[in-house]
N, C-alpha and C positions, 0 to 999 in steps of 0.2 A: 840704849837705841835713843836717835833722837826723833822729835816727837815731826810729824810731817805737817803739822801747823806751822813750822818755822818756812815749808815754801812758800815763794811768795804770791802763788796764786791760791794760796790757801789762807792769807794771814786774815781774810774778814769771816772764817768760817768758825764752827763752832764743830769738836767731834763728839757723835753720837756713835755709843759700841754696846755689842753685844760680846761677853767673856766667859770663855770656857762652856760654850753649847754640847753640853753633852749626849749625842744619837748613835745610835745604831745602824750602820750604813754597811751596803753590801760592796765593798772596796777592796782593790787589789790586782795585782796581775799573776799569781799566783794560784793555782786549782785549789787548793788549800781556803785560800781568801774567797775564791768564787762558790765556796759550799753554803757560806752563810753569811752572818752580819760580823760586824766588829766595833766597838767603843772607837767613836773618832771625836775628838773636838775639835770646834769651830768658834774661831773670832771674828768679829767684823767689825769696823771701824770706818762710819760714813761721816764725808766731810760737807755740812751744809752753811753756806751762806749766811750770815746771821740777818740779813734782810730778808728771808727765806723762812727761818725757824724764830724767830724773839716772839713769842708770845705776846698780845696786846692785851688779851680778853681771860687769861690763864685758862685758855682752854684748848685740848689736842687736836681740834683743827687746826690751832695755828702752827703746829709742829709736824713735824715726822713721827709718824706713829710707830714706836719700838717693834708692834708687831709685823709690819713687813720687812725687819731683817729675818726674824724666827720665819715669814711665813716664805720668804724668798727660798730659803735654806729647804725647807719641808717640800716646797715645788719641785727643785731638783732633784731628792730623794727620791723621788715618788716615781722619776724618770726610769729606774732601774740600776743596774749594775755599771759600776766606773771604775775603771780600769785604774788611772792614774789620784793623785792627791793636786797634781797640779792642772788637770783638768775640771776638777771639781771646782780650785778656785778660780780659774778661769772665766767657767760658766757662772759662777756664784758674782764675781765683779761686775762681767757684762749683764747680769740681769739686774742688779742695784743698782748700775751706773743708767740704766733708762728711766730711772724716778726721776721726774722733772727738778726735782728741789736738790739731787744730789750733784755736786761737783769731782767727788773724789771718792774713793774706797781704798779701802786698804783687807784684805780677807785672809787669814790663816786658817791649814787645817792641820791635825794634828793627830797621829795614829799612837796612843799610848802605852799599848800592849804586844807594840811592834818586835820589841828586841826586850829582853829581860835586864838589861844590865845600861837601861839610860831610861831618863823621864819620858822621852816620848821622840819621834820623828813627822817632820813635818814639811811644810810650802807655806810660803807668804809671795802673796803679789799686790801691788800699789799701783793703782789707777786714777789718773785725771783727765775728767773729758778733755775731748779738743775744743778750744775755742772756737765759739760761732765765728 
């Protein structure tokens, strides 16, 4: 897979990421999925301009705190049942893009236990903020 950093609008960015964040989530369209939670893996890439993410004093206030990614996922999950991974990805991407330092985002979700004969099934979305 090619890196989104080759996109011309992101050439001055650094990529922050959250990998394989394992959550128990109530997601799915089938009745059996609506009865409880299932394991999901969430991955997030945030693209932040270097001018807004280069520490000058080696202090967390100089950068985007990684907790922002985890907290955004937790807030969406707290809203209750989600039918589609597509909806989850879109909701997370929209929420993450609201941060003033974030220029672009890539979010993927995977359901690793959906099928016994493959590692996972999932969805990915990539969004760049429209230029002002």
